[in-house]
C-alpha distance (Angstrom), angle and dihedral (degrees) to the residues before:
residue distance angle dihedral
M1 . . .
K2 3.79 . .
V3 3.78 113.9 .
I4 3.82 111.1 -127.1
R5 3.80 119.3 -138.9
I6 3.80 131.5 -170.0
S7 3.80 90.2 -113.6
D8 3.82 89.0 63.0
Y9 3.78 87.3 70.1
V10 3.80 98.1 49.6
D11 3.83 95.4 114.5
S12 3.78 95.5 48.4
V13 3.81 92.1 43.2
M14 3.80 92.6 52.0
D15 3.80 90.6 47.5
H16 3.81 88.7 50.3
H17 3.81 88.9 50.1
K18 3.80 91.5 55.0
T19 3.80 100.4 41.2
G20 3.80 101.7 34.1
T21 3.78 122.5 -156.9
Q22 3.76 109.4 -36.8
H23 3.76 125.9 -149.7
G24 3.78 115.5 -111.5
A25 3.78 129.3 -135.2
K26 3.79 117.3 -36.1
T27 3.79 125.4 -110.4
G28 3.81 93.9 -140.2
F29 3.80 95.7 -113.6
K30 3.79 118.7 95.0
C31 3.80 94.2 -147.2
L32 3.79 92.0 51.8
D33 3.81 95.3 40.1
E34 3.80 87.4 63.5
L35 3.82 89.0 60.1
I36 3.80 108.4 34.8
S37 3.80 142.7 15.6
F38 3.78 134.2 -179.6
K39 3.80 117.8 -116.5
L40 3.78 122.2 -173.2
G41 3.78 112.6 -110.9
Y42 3.80 93.1 35.9
S43 3.78 136.7 82.8
T44 3.79 142.8 -131.2
Y45 3.78 127.5 -150.8
I46 3.82 114.9 -153.4
L47 3.80 108.5 -153.7
G48 3.79 130.8 -170.6
F49 3.76 147.2 128.5
A50 3.80 122.8 -94.5
A51 3.83 114.1 -63.2
A52 3.81 92.3 10.4
G53 3.82 91.1 126.8
K54 3.80 99.5 -105.9
T55 3.81 95.2 148.4
E56 3.81 93.2 44.0
L57 3.80 90.3 53.8
H58 3.80 92.0 43.0
F59 3.82 92.6 53.2
E60 3.80 90.0 45.5
L61 3.81 91.4 55.3
L62 3.81 92.6 47.4
M63 3.80 91.0 49.6
N64 3.80 90.8 49.7
L65 3.80 92.9 49.3
S66 3.81 90.6 52.2
A67 3.80 93.2 46.4
K68 3.81 94.2 48.4
Y69 3.79 103.2 34.0
G70 3.80 106.6 13.2
W71 3.80 90.6 -116.1
K72 3.79 120.4 175.2
H73 3.78 122.3 -141.2
G74 3.79 137.1 -152.5
L75 3.78 104.3 -151.1
L76 3.79 135.6 -167.8
S77 3.80 109.7 177.8
A78 3.77 105.3 160.3
E79 3.80 96.5 158.4
V80 3.82 91.5 66.2
G81 3.79 90.3 62.4
E82 3.78 134.6 -113.8
T83 3.80 121.1 -1.4
K84 3.81 91.3 -95.4
D85 3.81 89.1 55.9
V86 3.80 91.5 53.1
I87 3.81 90.7 50.3
A88 3.81 90.6 48.3
E89 3.81 90.8 53.9
L90 3.79 91.1 50.8
I91 3.81 91.0 48.2
K92 3.82 90.1 52.9
K93 3.77 90.0 55.0
Y94 3.78 94.1 45.6
V95 3.81 97.4 48.8
R96 3.84 93.2 32.5
K97 3.77 91.1 -137.2
P98 3.81 137.0 98.2
F99 3.79 113.4 -78.2
F100 3.79 106.1 -149.0
E101 3.78 120.0 85.0
S102 3.81 90.0 -135.2
D103 3.81 89.6 71.6
P104 3.83 109.4 86.1
Y105 3.80 90.9 -138.0
H106 3.80 97.0 46.5
A107 3.79 125.8 144.9
S108 3.79 115.6 -89.6
E109 3.80 121.8 -114.3
K110 3.80 88.5 -109.7
E111 3.81 90.8 55.3
I112 3.79 91.4 47.5
Y113 3.81 91.9 51.9
Q114 3.82 89.9 48.1
A115 3.81 89.4 51.0
I116 3.80 92.1 48.8
N117 3.81 91.0 52.0
Y118 3.80 90.9 52.2
L119 3.79 96.4 42.0
D120 3.81 91.9 47.4
E121 3.81 88.4 64.0
H122 3.81 95.9 48.2
F123 3.82 109.8 28.5
F124 3.81 126.6 59.2
I125 3.77 110.2 -175.9
A126 3.79 126.7 -152.9
P127 3.83 107.1 -141.9
S128 3.79 108.8 -103.7
E129 3.81 89.2 -153.0
K130 3.83 89.5 72.3
D131 3.81 125.8 79.1
W132 3.80 113.9 -115.8
N133 3.78 136.8 -173.4
V134 3.78 129.2 -167.6
Q135 3.80 92.8 -90.4
S136 3.79 99.5 42.7
I137 3.80 96.5 48.0
Y138 3.79 93.6 54.4
E139 3.80 90.5 45.1
Y140 3.79 87.4 53.7
F141 3.80 91.2 52.5
K142 3.81 89.7 51.5
A143 3.81 89.1 49.8
I144 3.82 89.1 52.8
E145 3.79 89.6 57.9
K146 3.78 93.4 47.2
E147 3.80 98.5 44.7
N148 3.80 94.6 44.4
D149 3.81 96.0 37.1
I150 3.81 91.2 -128.0
K151 3.79 139.1 122.1
L152 3.78 119.2 -121.6
Q153 3.78 117.4 -147.7
T154 3.81 97.4 -169.2
T155 3.77 139.7 25.2
S156 3.79 124.5 -164.9
I157 3.78 135.6 -161.1
D158 3.80 110.1 -167.3
P159 2.95 110.0 -155.1
W160 3.78 112.7 7.7
N161 3.80 93.8 -154.0
D162 3.81 90.4 63.7
L163 3.81 89.5 72.8
D164 3.78 118.4 96.7
E165 3.80 111.2 -106.1
N166 3.78 119.9 -150.7
L167 3.78 99.7 -158.6
V168 3.81 93.5 164.1
D169 3.81 91.5 79.9
F170 3.81 88.6 53.5
G171 3.77 99.1 49.5
G172 3.77 91.9 -98.5
R173 3.80 90.5 -66.1
E174 3.79 116.5 136.1
D175 3.81 93.0 -163.5
K176 3.80 91.7 59.3
Y177 3.80 91.4 45.6
L178 3.81 91.0 50.4
T179 3.79 91.8 48.7
H180 3.81 88.8 55.9
A181 3.83 97.8 39.6
L182 3.82 97.1 46.4
K183 3.79 90.4 46.2
H184 3.79 88.2 53.0
S185 3.80 90.6 51.6
R186 3.81 91.2 51.3
Q187 3.79 91.6 48.2
V188 3.81 95.1 50.9
A189 3.82 90.2 48.0
A190 3.79 90.2 56.3
A191 3.80 95.4 40.0
N192 3.82 94.4 49.9
N193 3.81 98.4 33.3
W194 3.80 91.3 -120.4
H195 3.76 130.5 142.7
N196 3.79 103.6 -130.7
F197 3.80 118.5 -151.1
I198 3.78 119.0 -161.4
I199 3.80 119.0 -173.8
T200 3.77 113.7 -158.7
H201 3.77 142.2 167.1
A202 3.76 129.9 -108.0
A203 3.79 119.0 -123.8
N204 3.79 121.9 -107.1
M205 3.79 109.2 -82.0
P206 3.81 134.5 172.6
P207 3.82 113.3 -83.6
L208 3.78 121.7 -99.7
V209 3.81 112.3 -116.2
M210 3.82 110.5 -144.2
K211 3.79 138.3 166.7
S212 3.79 119.3 -86.7
V213 3.80 129.6 -145.3
T214 3.80 86.0 -117.2
G215 3.80 90.2 64.5
G216 3.77 94.4 -107.9
E217 3.78 133.0 89.6
I218 3.80 130.0 -74.0
Y219 3.80 127.7 -163.8
N220 3.80 117.7 -131.4
T221 3.76 131.3 176.1
A222 3.78 113.9 -94.1
V223 3.80 118.4 -90.5
P224 3.84 109.1 -104.2
T225 3.81 118.2 -108.5
L226 3.81 134.1 173.7
Q227 3.80 86.2 -90.7
S228 3.83 92.5 55.7
F229 3.80 99.8 79.0
A230 3.78 116.4 121.3
G231 3.79 101.5 -123.1
G232 3.78 98.0 40.3
Q233 3.77 142.6 -95.6
V234 3.80 95.4 -40.2
W235 3.82 86.2 86.1
G236 3.78 92.8 61.3
R237 3.79 91.9 45.4
R238 3.82 94.0 50.7
A239 3.80 95.6 41.7
M240 3.78 126.5 110.1
N241 3.83 99.3 -179.8
V242 3.79 122.5 11.0
L243 3.80 118.8 -169.6
G244 3.80 114.8 -173.2
L245 3.81 127.7 -164.5
W246 3.78 127.5 -152.0
R247 3.80 126.8 178.8
P248 3.79 118.0 -164.1
K249 3.77 117.7 -144.2
R250 3.77 117.7 -108.9
G251 3.79 110.7 -84.9
T252 3.82 96.4 27.3
I253 3.80 118.1 140.8
D254 3.81 116.3 -130.1
P255 3.84 103.3 -126.5
Q256 3.82 90.9 -150.8
S257 3.80 98.7 53.2
G258 3.79 100.1 22.6
M259 3.81 87.8 -132.2
P260 3.82 127.7 109.7
F261 3.77 118.1 -91.6
A262 3.80 112.2 -111.2
D263 3.80 112.9 -98.5
N264 3.81 90.8 -118.9
E265 3.81 97.4 39.9
V266 3.79 122.8 129.3
R267 3.79 120.2 -170.7
L268 3.81 114.3 -144.0
L269 3.79 118.2 -158.1
V270 3.78 123.9 -166.0
L271 3.80 100.1 -152.7
K272 3.80 97.6 173.4
S273 3.79 134.4 10.7
K274 3.80 129.5 -170.0
P275 2.95 144.4 -147.1
K276 3.78 96.3 38.3
G277 3.77 111.8 -104.7
S278 3.81 95.7 28.4
G279 3.79 92.4 90.3
K280 3.78 144.4 -29.9
E281 3.78 140.8 -130.6
G282 3.78 116.7 -86.0
S283 3.79 144.2 100.7
C284 3.78 141.3 -109.7
S285 3.78 139.3 169.5
I286 3.79 131.8 -115.1
Y287 3.81 127.5 -179.9
W288 3.79 134.6 -130.3
D289 3.80 119.1 -125.7
W290 3.79 102.9 -158.8
K291 3.81 93.4 -169.8
S292 3.81 94.1 60.4
N293 3.84 99.6 27.6
R294 3.82 89.6 -126.2
Y295 3.79 139.1 107.9
Y296 3.79 128.1 -117.7
E297 3.80 136.4 -174.1
K298 3.78 133.8 -140.0
I299 3.82 119.4 -121.9
G300 3.78 123.7 170.9
G301 3.77 94.0 -20.3
M302 3.81 93.4 -48.9
D303 3.79 131.3 104.5
F304 3.80 121.4 -129.8
Y305 3.77 133.9 -173.2
A306 3.81 116.5 -145.8
F307 3.81 113.3 -47.4
G308 3.81 91.3 -1.2
H309 3.81 89.7 118.2
E310 3.81 91.6 62.4
D311 3.80 92.7 74.6
N312 3.82 93.5 27.5
K313 3.78 90.7 -116.2
S314 3.78 121.8 136.4
Y315 3.78 110.2 -129.5
L316 3.76 97.2 -176.8
Q317 3.78 97.5 116.4
P318 3.80 119.5 137.6
S319 3.79 108.9 -100.4
I320 3.81 87.1 -142.1
D321 3.79 111.1 42.7
F322 3.79 93.9 -166.9
Y323 3.80 95.7 51.7
D324 3.80 109.3 140.9
A325 3.79 105.2 -102.5
E326 3.79 90.2 -160.8
K327 3.79 93.1 56.2
E328 3.77 111.0 114.2
E329 3.78 110.5 -104.8
P330 3.81 111.0 -117.7
V331 3.77 116.7 -114.5
F332 3.81 108.4 -98.1
């Protein structure tokens, strides 16, 4: 085995000295781009409580990365359902319309075929009907590259707890298993120049008591922190980027502004960011547009879909102009 010395790295160190730490790929939202970016060879954990919208945000980010950079994704999203259900969710986001024919404003067959053609170039789905563990899923993503003669830029495991865990080899201890498995995920990201997304749940925590617009109290889920991971603190120690989601209940007062949170508001929290210089800790809000199945942000009194701020053009136009304004908005 060759012994490695510091002097072996002189060229890369001098290049690093001159260029500094560069931001990675953008998220699509100006407020979030100021806090986090996605560099190849690293990973991001998306953390939230049940029904926080983790998968919706995850799919949004993947869509944005494909639209902006042409990135290709290896995707396991077992919690959505069968493989056809995952594809249907992606189609909804691409066409920005309801998928099912039973909805009067559904996408046309032509639009669905157009979406399939686009998605087939950018998304490579691991069948959710199959059992996977942390080794086999990454081997499958490598096989996707080889068999299709392509290069993936991201891989995703959504959710982490759907993987089979072999705790026997680790004395029945989940913390030791996680130390091994998350290290493996970091290593394959670096070795394959992928950005690995892992979507995971927060542990049960006491509710957060906040003020209500009615003048009383309202109980919200706790705000995620690095100590919130189901499975313990090993997550925070192994993490490169951690992006938390928190959804306030309708009628909750924002303690910072003294005004109610918007009904469709989602608070994003960057809890950890590595490497240094590629992002920073902080939080911002984005908003769910239920008609188009996409998120938008608010800048200077205007609403922007992803990357709309780059040409200062508001993209928040209803995808279906004749949508019934009186129709009750579904609970997000």
